[in-house]
C-alpha positions as CSV (number, residue, x, y, z in Angstrom):
1,G,-52.5,162.3,28.4
2,S,-52.1,158.4,28.9
3,E,-55.9,157.8,28.4
4,K,-57.1,157.6,24.7
5,S,-60.7,158.6,25.8
6,I,-62.9,159.6,28.6
7,A,-66.8,159.1,29.1
8,L,-69.3,161.3,30.6
9,N,-72.7,160.2,31.5
10,I,-75.8,162.2,30.5
11,T,-79.6,162.0,31.3
12,N,-82.8,163.4,30.3
13,D,-84.8,163.8,33.5
14,S,-87.8,164.8,31.9
15,T,-90.7,162.3,32.1
16,T,-92.7,163.5,29.0
17,M,-90.4,165.0,26.4
18,P,-87.2,163.7,24.5
19,Y,-84.2,166.1,23.8
20,L,-81.2,166.4,21.5
21,A,-77.7,166.6,23.1
22,Q,-75.2,168.6,21.2
23,G,-71.7,168.3,22.4
24,W,-68.3,170.1,21.2
25,I,-64.9,171.1,22.4
26,E,-63.6,174.7,22.1
27,D,-59.9,176.0,22.5
28,E,-58.9,178.8,25.0
29,Q,-60.1,181.5,22.6
30,G,-63.7,179.8,22.3
31,K,-63.3,178.6,18.9
32,K,-64.7,175.1,18.1
33,I,-62.0,172.6,17.2
34,S,-62.2,169.1,15.6
35,S,-58.5,168.2,16.6
36,P,-56.8,166.9,18.8
37,L,-59.8,166.2,20.9
38,V,-63.2,165.2,19.5
39,V,-66.7,164.6,21.1
40,V,-68.5,161.3,20.0
41,P,-71.4,161.4,19.1
42,P,-71.7,165.1,18.5
43,L,-75.5,165.0,18.4
44,Q,-77.7,162.3,19.9
45,R,-81.3,162.1,21.0
46,L,-82.3,161.1,24.6
47,E,-85.7,159.8,25.2
48,P,-87.7,160.8,28.4
49,Q,-86.0,159.4,31.5
50,G,-83.3,158.1,29.1
51,K,-79.5,157.9,30.0
52,S,-76.7,158.0,27.4
53,M,-72.7,158.6,27.2
54,I,-70.7,161.0,25.6
55,R,-67.0,160.2,24.8
56,I,-64.1,162.6,24.5
57,N,-61.6,161.0,22.2
58,A,-58.0,161.9,21.9
59,L,-57.0,161.9,18.2
60,P,-53.3,161.2,17.4
61,D,-52.6,164.9,17.0
62,A,-52.8,165.1,20.8
63,A,-49.3,163.7,21.0
64,S,-48.2,167.3,19.8
65,L,-49.5,168.9,22.9
66,P,-47.2,170.1,25.5
67,Q,-46.4,167.1,27.9
68,D,-44.7,169.1,30.5
69,R,-47.8,171.2,31.2
70,E,-51.6,171.3,31.1
71,T,-53.6,172.5,28.0
72,V,-56.8,174.0,28.7
73,F,-60.1,173.3,26.4
74,Y,-63.7,173.7,27.0
75,F,-66.2,171.1,26.8
76,S,-69.7,172.3,25.8
77,V,-72.9,170.3,25.6
78,R,-76.3,171.9,24.7
79,E,-79.8,170.5,25.6
80,V,-82.2,171.4,22.8
81,P,-85.9,170.8,23.6
82,P,-88.5,169.7,20.8
83,K,-90.4,172.4,19.2
84,S,-93.8,173.2,21.1
85,D,-97.3,172.5,19.6
86,R,-98.8,175.6,21.3
87,P,-98.2,179.1,20.1
88,N,-96.6,182.0,22.0
89,V,-94.3,179.6,24.1
90,M,-90.9,180.7,25.2
91,Q,-88.4,177.7,25.3
92,L,-85.1,177.3,26.8
93,A,-81.9,175.4,25.4
94,L,-79.7,174.6,28.2
95,H,-76.0,175.1,27.6
96,T,-73.5,173.8,29.9
97,K,-69.6,174.7,29.3
98,I,-67.0,172.7,31.5
99,K,-63.3,173.5,31.7
100,L,-61.2,170.7,30.4
101,F,-57.6,170.3,31.1
102,Y,-55.3,168.0,29.0
103,R,-52.3,166.7,31.0
């Protein structure tokens, strides 16, 4: 609760393909929220072997969250691959969801 933001490092381990990284925050019901926490940038491109940072910023509305107990949120990040040049190819978009506690 005393921090205004936290930073998370992300990497693209692919040697040939760039990826899009899309991040967002959900409440305990699984609905996307835009306050009191926000992901910056919400969408970014990672070049092959590239590294970047995602920030989770607390907005002024975070002061209205309970200060005597934890509030649970879920941080999600999706890795979206580029469109394939070949026909009949199955592509996977990896989605990671991490439980996030605001104290």
